[in-house]
Residue, then its C-alpha position, 0 to 999 in steps of 0.5 A: x401572428x403578432x397577437x399570438x406572439x404577444x405583440x399587442x401594439x403590432x397586432x392592434x395596428x394590424x387589426x386597425x388597418x384591417x378595419x380601415x381597409x375594409x370597414x364593411x367587413x366584420x373580421x377586423x372588428x372581431x379580431x381587434x375585439x378579441x385582442x382587447x378582451x385577451x389583454x383586458x384593455x380598452x373594454x368599452x371600445x371592444x364592446x363597440x367594435x363587437x357591436x359593429x361586427x354584429x351589425x355588419x354580420x349578425x352571426x351567432x359567433x359575432x353575437x357570442x363575441x359581443x356577449x363576452x365584450x359586454x360582460x367584460x365592460x360591465x354590461x351584464x344586460x347587454x351580455x345576456x341579450x347578445x348571447x340570447x341572440x347567439x343561441x337563437x341563431x344556433x340553438x344546438x351550440x352547447x357553448x352558447x347555451x352554457x354561456x347563456x345559462x351563466x349569464x342568467x345566473x349573473x343577472 
C-alpha cells in the first residue's frame, strides 16, 4: 500500500522487514527490487536483491525482474542473460520474448 501511495521510506522499511522475517522467501526481495526500480534508486542493490530472489525461486517472473534490474544498473549482459532464462522457462510469454529481442538489439 505504501509503495502505491508513493511513500518510499515506509514501503522500503516494510519490504526490508519482510526480507528480515522471511529471508528464504523471494517476495520481499522482489518487492524491494521493484520499489527501487520504480524510484530509480539503489540500482546496484536492486540488482543484488533480484539475483537473490532468482536464486531462491528460479521462476520466469523473477528472472524478468532481474533482467530489468540489471539493465537499470547498466549491466546489459546480465539483463540479456536473465531475460533469456525467463524465455527458456516460459517460451510462450510474449512480454518476455519482446524484452529479449529488445535486449539483443541493445547489445
